[in-house]
Phi, psi and omega in degrees: 000147179238118179252121179229130178061028181083359179250131182267137180231138175282129180280143170229158180053041182276153177202180175292347180266335181170193182202162172243134178237153180246159176074025181279122187256349182287152177280117175222165177233161175301133179099342177298147175259126178245152174226161183176211181229144174249147176195156173279148185303329183255020185240143180273345178294142173234114183247131184291151176213164168228144183209151177260138177286121182255330183207143175238125181251152172306142178093000173095012174281140186227126176260130181242145171246121182296134171255325180222097183252122180305136181303319181303311180294319179302314182293320181292319177301311182300323179290326179289323184283315188281000000 
């Protein structure tokens, strides 16, 4: 899950490099830096992140590139993928 501005979004196409989220309603532009919290849907931990907006799709899909990804989340992502 990706939480930005107090709103949680389910991540799709996620990796250690970035993620795409849907239903993003805030006004942003490509190149904007966003911060928030990452967490697994069944986990109480909330780990901070920073990401750059790389793509905006019609309908509110937003592609992010991680700039500051917590090591714990990165390792867990790699374990899920690998």
